[in-house]
C-alpha atoms as one frame of an Amber mdcrd trajectory, in Angstrom:
protein
 -22.527  44.189  17.220 -25.829  45.378  18.657 -28.290  42.549  19.295 -31.073
  44.750  20.604 -32.452  45.265  17.098 -32.778  41.480  16.756 -34.531  41.063
  20.117 -37.788  39.603  18.787 -35.867  37.154  16.604 -33.813  35.960  19.564
 -36.452  35.594  22.274 -37.264  31.954  21.488 -33.809  30.867  20.406 -32.355
  27.605  21.683 -29.292  28.281  23.796 -26.366  28.217  24.001 -25.999  29.643
  20.521 -23.342  31.536  18.593 -24.727  34.403  16.543 -22.829  36.068  13.698
 -23.682  39.416  12.134 -22.851  38.928   8.450 -23.600  42.580   7.655 -20.952
  43.682  10.134 -18.575  41.104   8.650 -19.121  42.629   5.218 -18.385  46.130
   6.554 -15.253  44.898   8.313 -13.883  43.064   5.285 -14.440  46.085   3.044
 -12.763  48.408   5.542  -9.754  46.101   5.760  -9.501  45.512   2.021  -9.779
  49.206   1.150  -7.124  50.149   3.695  -4.742  47.379   2.534  -5.274  48.039
  -1.175  -4.210  51.644  -0.619  -0.641  50.404  -0.144  -0.860  47.286  -2.322
  -0.678  45.081   0.781  -2.014  41.518   0.673  -4.091  40.131   3.558  -4.395
  36.461   4.481  -7.193  35.464   6.835  -6.007  33.461   9.858  -8.367  30.481
   9.849  -7.605  29.626  13.472  -9.879  32.520  14.504 -13.065  31.047  13.032
 -13.765  28.412  10.368 -17.537  28.706  10.188 -18.412  27.958   6.523 -20.478
  31.125   6.044 -17.644  33.266   7.371 -15.042  31.535   5.216 -17.255  32.012
   2.160 -17.616  35.750   2.800 -13.875  36.218   3.295 -12.933  34.141   0.256
 -15.355  36.167  -1.860 -13.275  39.267  -1.111 -10.197  37.544  -2.561  -8.299
  37.369   0.722  -5.602  34.754   1.136  -5.579  32.067   3.836  -3.180  31.692
   6.745  -3.314  28.122   8.073  -1.693  26.429  11.055  -2.694  22.810  10.445
  -3.131  20.443   7.547  -6.884  20.417   8.054  -6.976  24.214   7.922  -5.109
  24.061   4.613  -7.708  21.645   3.267 -10.559  23.740   4.682  -9.209  26.827
   2.921  -8.918  25.037  -0.420 -12.384  23.510  -0.012 -13.809  26.961   0.764
 -12.471  28.252  -2.546  -9.339  30.104  -1.455  -6.786  30.121  -4.261  -3.920
  27.698  -3.599  -1.617  30.529  -4.720  -2.740  32.443  -1.632  -2.599  29.666
   0.972   0.216  29.840   3.512   0.978  27.024   5.972   2.492  28.156   9.287
   2.984  26.377  12.594   5.840  25.152  14.730   5.013  21.411  14.568   3.913
  20.439  11.054   3.785  16.661  10.669   5.127  14.771   7.656   1.571  13.936
   6.611   0.494  17.583   6.785   3.536  18.707   4.786   2.996  16.024   2.151
  -0.667  16.960   1.732   0.176  20.657   1.423   2.893  19.903  -1.136   0.403
  17.853  -3.149  -1.977  20.821  -3.131   0.758  23.160  -4.443   0.151  25.832
  -1.806   1.878  29.184  -2.042   4.309  28.924   0.854   5.395  27.202   4.059
   6.350  29.488   6.939   9.132  27.458   8.529  10.250  27.713  12.140  13.351
  25.548  12.577  16.401  24.074  10.879  15.006  20.575  11.161  11.733  21.597
   9.529  13.668  22.864   6.489  15.448  19.514   6.252  12.170  17.569   6.404
  10.352  19.754   3.872  13.304  19.422   1.501  13.243  15.615   1.813   9.480
  15.359   1.349   9.461  17.795  -1.579  12.253  15.787  -3.229  10.155  12.612
  -2.900   7.290  14.369  -4.698   9.638  15.929  -7.256   8.537  19.407  -6.201
  10.126  22.652  -5.110   8.726  23.935  -1.808   8.549  27.702  -1.429   9.340
  28.765   2.116   9.472  31.896   4.248  11.576  31.916   7.387   9.618  32.779
  10.512  12.106  34.886  12.415  11.861  35.734  16.078  12.180  39.541  16.344
  12.233  39.562  20.182   9.538  42.268  20.254   7.264  42.470  23.304   3.623
  42.561  22.220   2.536  43.863  25.661  -0.321  41.386  25.784  -1.183  38.235
  27.754   1.856  35.941  28.009  -0.132  33.038  26.510  -0.647  35.001  23.274
   2.799  36.601  23.063   4.791  34.805  20.368   7.709  37.046  19.379  10.030
  36.904  22.398  13.216  34.865  22.511  11.786  32.566  25.197   8.759  31.648
  23.051   8.692  28.365  21.126   8.022  30.106  17.827  10.403  31.140  15.101
  14.084  31.072  14.207  16.442  33.192  16.276  18.955  35.633  14.837  21.985
  33.584  15.919  20.731  30.632  13.832  20.569  32.502  10.540  24.006  31.577
   9.184  23.235  27.870   9.713  19.815  28.303   8.110  21.230  29.937   4.981
  23.953  27.292   4.698  21.293  24.590   4.930  19.099  26.209   2.272  22.078
  26.388  -0.097  22.404  22.584  -0.001  18.631  21.946  -0.144  17.753  21.708
  -3.858  14.015  21.336  -3.256  13.727  24.507  -1.168  13.053  27.967  -2.599
  13.454  30.777  -0.041  11.019  33.518  -1.055  10.707  35.629   2.060  10.542
  36.257   5.781   7.692  35.895   8.235   7.118  37.637  11.572   4.378  37.463
  14.191   4.746  38.935  17.678   1.433  38.123  19.354  -2.284  38.673  19.483
  -4.844  41.227  20.738  -2.409  44.122  20.288  -3.989  47.572  20.573  -0.815
  49.615  21.059   0.351  50.529  17.548   3.811  51.314  18.943   4.340  47.534
  19.062   3.983  47.382  15.276   6.328  50.349  14.866   8.899  48.448  16.951
   8.338  45.391  14.778   9.072  47.425  11.649  12.434  48.488  13.077  13.355
  44.856  13.767  12.183  43.697  10.341  14.351  46.351   8.702  17.352  45.050
  10.652  16.703  41.502   9.451  16.179  42.507   5.824  19.427  44.504   5.918
  21.198  41.315   7.012  19.842  39.477   3.955  20.626  42.428   1.664  24.237
  42.392   2.825  24.460  38.765   1.681  22.647  39.496  -1.597  19.770  37.166
  -0.747  16.597  38.451  -2.467  13.335  38.477  -0.559  10.173  38.539  -2.648
   7.800  38.533   0.330   7.743  40.106   3.777   4.943  38.578   5.857   4.440
  40.853   8.847   1.905  38.687  10.679  -1.169  40.045  12.388  -2.168  40.437
  16.011  -4.309  43.555  15.676  -6.777  43.644  18.570 -10.429  44.555  18.941
 -12.322  46.548  21.591 -13.783  43.986  23.990 -15.041  46.720  26.328 -17.278
  48.610  23.872 -18.533  45.933  21.460 -21.745  47.698  20.425 -20.266  51.147
  19.759 -16.704  50.400  18.607 -16.929  47.287  16.491 -14.825  48.352  13.480
 -11.054  48.224  13.797  -8.984  51.167  12.565  -7.316  49.334   9.684  -6.215
  52.636   8.147  -3.999  53.467  11.126  -2.681  49.899  11.311  -1.550  49.637
   7.699  -0.262  53.241   7.678   2.282  52.291  10.376   3.806  49.622   8.140
   3.685  51.804   5.052   5.572  54.515   6.915   8.205  52.458   8.702   8.931
  49.323   6.640  11.791  49.632   4.152  10.191  48.124   1.065  12.060  47.349
  -2.109  10.517  47.766  -5.579   8.256  44.842  -6.396   8.472  43.390  -2.889
   5.186  41.952  -1.608   3.997  42.855   1.896   1.652  40.290   3.432  -0.408
  40.263   6.626  -2.340  37.538   8.433  -5.331  38.956  10.277  -7.911  36.930
  12.159  -9.469  38.426  15.280  -9.696  41.934  13.809 -11.789  40.591  10.912
 -14.216  38.358  12.788 -13.961  38.988  16.534 -16.572  41.712  16.783 -19.134
  40.029  14.512 -19.961  37.228  16.948 -21.726  36.813  20.276 -22.647  33.883
  22.481 -26.250  33.719  23.649 -27.123  31.820  26.809 -29.939  31.538  29.333
 -29.789  31.677  33.083 -30.405  28.225  34.529 -30.196  29.132  38.230 -29.476
  32.056  40.511 -27.522  31.309  43.671 -27.480  34.087  46.250 -24.721  34.185
  48.822 -23.487  36.467  51.561 -20.633  37.904  49.522 -21.213  36.534  46.040
 -24.258  36.003  43.849 -23.990  33.521  40.998 -25.805  33.649  37.678 -25.387
  30.104  36.352 -25.753  29.901  32.553 -26.383  27.030  30.166 -23.222  28.079
  28.259 -19.857  27.152  29.700 -16.152  27.144  29.041 -16.834  24.428  26.452
 -18.505  27.157  24.371 -16.141  30.030  25.198 -12.729  29.093  26.556 -10.981
  32.464  26.511 -12.014  33.667  30.015 -10.819  30.403  31.590  -7.675  30.165
  29.479  -6.515  33.800  29.395  -8.645  35.432  32.101  -9.991  37.365  29.124
 -12.684  40.021  29.472 -15.940  39.811  27.507 -18.778  42.267  27.984 -21.914
  40.547  29.347 -25.472  41.895  29.172 -28.903  40.682  30.216 -31.004  41.106
  27.065 -34.211  40.258  28.910 -33.805  43.139  31.382 -32.373  45.894  29.189
 -34.627  48.587  30.629 -34.321  47.687  34.306 -32.572  50.292  36.460 -31.947
  48.327  39.668 -28.789  46.258  39.475 -26.776  43.728  41.421 -23.341  42.163
  41.019 -23.058  38.556  39.885 -20.333  36.087  39.131 -21.475  34.847  35.732
 -20.534  31.179  35.502 -21.244  28.067  33.475 -22.316  24.512  34.329 -18.960
  22.787  33.744 -17.401  20.889  36.648 -14.412  23.240  36.844 -13.921  26.269
  39.094 -12.362  28.074  36.124 -15.710  27.905  34.305 -16.427  31.589  34.827
 -17.211  34.309  32.289 -16.954  37.283  34.617 -16.569  38.194  38.294 -18.747
  40.792  40.029 -20.506  41.733  36.786 -22.994  44.593  37.275 -26.329  43.401
  35.857 -30.025  44.196  36.283 -31.716  41.952  38.846 -31.371  38.676  36.977
 -33.739  35.709  37.045 -33.933  32.135  35.831 -34.647  32.041  32.096 -33.207
  35.470  31.289 -31.458  35.707  27.928 -27.802  36.709  28.325 -25.321  37.834
  25.695 -21.549  37.521  25.861 -20.084  39.798  23.204 -17.037  39.622  20.938
 -16.922  35.856  20.489 -16.468  35.803  16.711 -12.796  34.897  17.168 -11.674
  31.961  19.320 -15.208  31.120  20.413 -16.844  28.453  18.263 -13.492  27.299
  16.899 -12.149  26.469  20.396 -15.327  24.781  21.621 -15.280  21.209  22.889
 -17.483  18.333  24.010 -15.970  18.229  27.498 -18.480  16.780  30.003 -20.051
  15.252  26.860 -21.811  18.521  26.155 -23.272  19.129  22.710 -21.746  21.877
  20.583 -23.712  25.116  20.529 -25.873  25.910  17.505 -25.157  28.803  15.114
 -27.486  31.608  13.970 -26.527  33.859  11.057 -27.932  37.389  11.189 -28.152
  39.369   7.958
């Protein structure tokens, strides 16, 4: 995403403001769809990344499915036009109300994560006189080699069913008349750029499917999750993910039976690069060892740096052509020491009122924003 070409349009913008490049979104969705269609793979968009209505509309128009992790995300997907036959409901703590609402909507599948959840879904489906299709989220114990807060596939994580529970799970399903087991679900983490991780996942998935084959339990669907990362360090020059290489790994290493559906749930890789957060410098504080550029955007607008110590590239759009630079800690106005976007960031000599851009905020930016300190939510600008 290169905002320099929109400079005149942005000069008088009210900040903080999320900006989304809908042309780049279109390019990204086409690249993903073409690469997936090559192998007859089905992609579900992970709504937790971004639920901006314009973004949902663009993704739905490409006939993607929807991966949801709350009852409200399920409803948002249906309201945005996603086919109920392509809506999947995942999550480790689904409430009875959320399950009931999803059953009433006749969604495609529940990705279940525990024995007790199977029991509850069976009871609630029985009360509605419905059969609930489920996929078992299995814990493959694969290290995603990413931040421990966004690693989800290790045995110590709260997610998924472990291998030693499988016999009990199958016995339970056999006595659950309102449950229809249609497949397996896996997800090992997020912001994964090492494709070897996905190769390792394939090996584990093949082990699990062999276990089911040995017991003559058919599996219509293998949902292999998502987690594909983006390039946070070069957001203006490398803003399209290599979907071809990603899907080719699974095509090469997954043992796929005739007619078996292979599903994915991608979020960040579809929308992460299309967004940026614009902010203005409120004050400059110069110190002996540290200079601070204090912005009008804070961790209420972009939580990732405070939560994960995540890196986002920061530029001063007002001083693009300046050659003299200085290092700044780029911080926000929130009454928390963790309200920091970057330490010792090399920037042109920066002044009050300068327009700053924080790149790669299309995923887990707007959707994680809050009103902490009673701050207003940032506005949105769509670029096309």
